[in-house]
N, C-alpha and C positions, 0 to 999 in steps of 0.2 A: 373776429368771435371766438370766443372759448372752447371746448368744448369737444372730441371726440368726430364731430359733421367738419369737412372744409366746407369755408365757406365760399362764395371767385366777386370777385372785384366787377360791377358795372357800371357805367355810363353810358344814358340813354341819351339820344334827345328828340324833344314831344313834343308836342302841343301845336295849332294852325299853323301855318308856313312866317305870319309877319310874327307871333309871335313864343316863337319856339324856346326851348332851357332845356339843358345835360340836366336832369335826376344821378347823384350818383346813387350807390346802394351796393348790397352786397344780396347775395341769391343763395340759399343752403337746404340737404334732405331733400323727401322725397317724399309723396302724398297728398295728402288735399291741402289747399293757396292758404298760405296768413302772412299778414301785408300786416306790418310794425314800423307808426308811425309817431316818432320824437316829441319832445314839445320843445321851451326854452327852460334851459339855452345851452341844452344837448346836440347829441349826434342819432344815428345812426347805432351808433357806439355803446348808448344806455342798455340795450339791450343783452347785451353777453349772455348771464344767463338763460332767463325764459328765452330766449332765439334759443341757442344749441341743446335747452332739451326740446322743446316745440319740433326739430329738428330733425329729431328721433324718427319723428313720422308724421310729419310734414314735412311741404316745401315751405319752405324761410325765405320772404325777400324782405328787408330793411336797409329801407331809404332813408334820405336826407333831405327834410322838404325845401323845396325851393326856398332861398338864399340864407341854410344852414350850412354848415359842412361843409360836403367836397360840393356839391351843389353850384346849378347858375343865381348869378342875383341880378335877375332881368328887371326893368325900369320900372322906377317907381307905380305907373300908370296914372290914368285921372281914380281921383280920390280915393287913390293909393289901390287900386285895381287890381294892380300886377302881383302885392300879397295879401289879397283875397281871399279867404276857405276856400271860396269859391273854383278859382285857379286853383291852389293846390291841389284841392278833390280831383280836377280835373287829369292835373299831371300823372298825380299818380295812379288814376284810371287806365289809366297812356301807360304810363309802364307796366302794370299788369298785364294789359291786351296785346303790349306789345311782346312781352315771356309767354305770352299763351295765353290765358286764365282770363275768360269773358267777368266767371263770375270766383271770388272768395269770401274768408271773415277777412276782417279787418278787424287788428288791435290798437288802440290811439293814448295815448298819454297826454294831458297839456294841451300845448295848443294839437299837437297831435292828434287829440281828443275831437277838439273841432271842426280839426278837417273830416276827421270821421264824420263825425252828425253829419255836413253839408252835404259828404259824400250818399250818408245813408238819405238827406232826400233829395238833392239829383239824382244819385242815380242807384235808385230799391234793387233796378234788376241786378247790380251787379256785384252790390255785399249779399252773402249770404246770414253773415252772424258778423255782431262788430260788441267788440269789450269800449269802454270809453270809461278811463283810467284817472278820476282826483280831477274832475270835471264840473261844472253847473250848467246850464248854456247859456252862453253868453249873453240876448239879453236880458236873461235870469239878472245873469249877474248887477249888470247896470240898472237896473230897474228896482233892486234891490240892497242898494252899494248906502250905507250907511256908516256912523264913524269905527266900528271894527271892521269894516273891513276895509273902507279905507284904509284903514292903518295899515294893516297886513297886506292890503293888495298895493301897495303907493307907485308902486311899476307900472301900473299900465298906467296913470294918471301922468304922470310922469313922459313916460314914454309916449305916447301921443300927441307930445304939443310937437308944432311947429319944427320939420328940420332950420338950420343942424342946431338947436341947443343942448337938448340932450344928448345929442354924438361929442357935442366939447366937452358937457360935463362926464364924459365916462371917461372919453377921453384921456382926463386926466388918470386914470391910474384903472384899466380896463381891467388884470385879472387881478386885479384888487377886488373890484368890482364885483368880479364872475365869484368869487372864490364867497365870499357874505351873503351874494346869491344859493348860490350851490348848497352851502353851512347851512342859512340860515330859516332856509325852508323844512327841513328835515332838521336828519340826526346826524348835521356837523359833516364836516369835509372831506371826511376821513370814508365816510358811506358811499361816496364812487373809487370806482375799483379807478389807481394805478391809467394804465391805460386809456383809461375810456374819459380822465379827465384830461391829460394827454391829447388830447384828440377835441374833447371841447374849448380849453383854452389856447390848443393855433390858431380854431375858427375864429375866437372872439378874440384875437389881437387885430385882425386885420380888420382895421375902418370900413369895407367894402361892406363885409358880414356883418359889424355889427351894425350900420344899420338897417341890413334887409334885417334882419331882424325888429329894428325899432316900426319899419314902416308894417310889420305884420301886425303889430300892438291896430298902430291908425289904422290900418284896414279892418281891425274888429271893433272901435267904438265909430264908424264911417258906412263903410259899405260892405259891410257883412250885420251888422243894426240890420240897412237897406234890404238888402235879401231875405234877415229873419223875419220881418216884416212882412213880406212880398210869400214867404213860404206859409208865415198864420195863417194873412189872409185866404190866399185857395187851399186851407185843408193840408198843408203837406205835414205829414208825422214820420213816424218811425215803425216801421214797415216790415224789419229782421229779429228777430231774436237778440236782444243787446244785454247785455251787460257793464253791471255800471261798478267799480268798486272806486274807495277811498278814503286815505289814512288815516286813522283815526282819532291821532290827534293832531292831525290838518285843518288849514282852514276851510276847507268844502263838511270832513264830518264837527267843526262845528257850528256851519249853517246851521240854521233856528228851525229851516224847514226838514227831515231829512232827505239828501237827492234821490233815497231811493225813489219820495213819491215825485221829483219833480220832473223826472227823469219820464214818469211813468205818465204824466199827464203832457207827454212828446207823441208819447207812442200811439196809433194808431188804437191802436188794443194796450193796456195795460198791463195786461200778463204775459208782454212776449219784453216786459221787461225785470231783471233779476240783479242782485248786487248783493253786496256786501261792507263793509268796513274791518279796513286789513289794519288788524291789531298792532299795535306799537311802530306804526306809522304816521310817518309827517306827508310830504307830498310826494315822495321818489320810494314809491312804491315798489317798483322792481330794484333799486337799488339800498334800500331800507329793510323788506322783508321778501328780494327773495324767493324761501322756498315756499310763500304763505303763497305770493303773491303769482306766480308760476302753476301752485297746483290749484286755485283758483280761479285760470284761466284754461291750462292745460279740461276740467273735468268738465267748464262749459265748452271750449270747443268739440272737444267728443261727445258729446251730452247728447 
């Protein structure tokens, strides 16, 4: 991690005895704890500028989700349960408890934001406040898919095809494909710092990592939707102050309905949810507009 604060790496084994997984991450700074969760196809390295800034007065923990980066790659499980957002959220709650934090803030981007949403529902007593970066709820996306969204999110529908068809297709040129994703969803490949890009390339070059990432999407189209439906039927709603940010030029920003209004319906009290578009950003807010994104997150966490 860049900046004046030193970050120490850790590897913690978490989960019940029959489902143990190693979570890799870094920790730095002192003050109120905040957990940073990355998205696809990145690692915890994406948080560089934001993590360095927050560590001036927060204890910052940034991890690799299971299956990503240097974290463990557990078995797929029945109905892809090994890569469900519920399993990923439980990992991160366990990590924070092991580090001595029973309550903490969470900032999640992309898939990490979906893990954060599940954490808000499964572990409401643990999440003091949360920031969701550039997503709409998973169930909402599938329920509102039209031609424009399917075109922009084509990878959702490619990745959920049975193994190992997508895996074999991507194996033809994995790094070229990675670059097309990182460059196509935002302001171009150059928006990603070289050090961070190198970590993404390292992970994506590993066939086991690529399979795990696709299992994340397969879970999103199966068991995660089951969990979401059960939570909705039980009346579970976001109960913590929540910040929603999205890229002005991204797919979420182009949604016909305001992302803020969508997320307010997911909360017990609509007043808990605040947010705004990040001007000039596509999908990768932290990389494309680091100063504006950091300012918005910092104001929310310190408010």
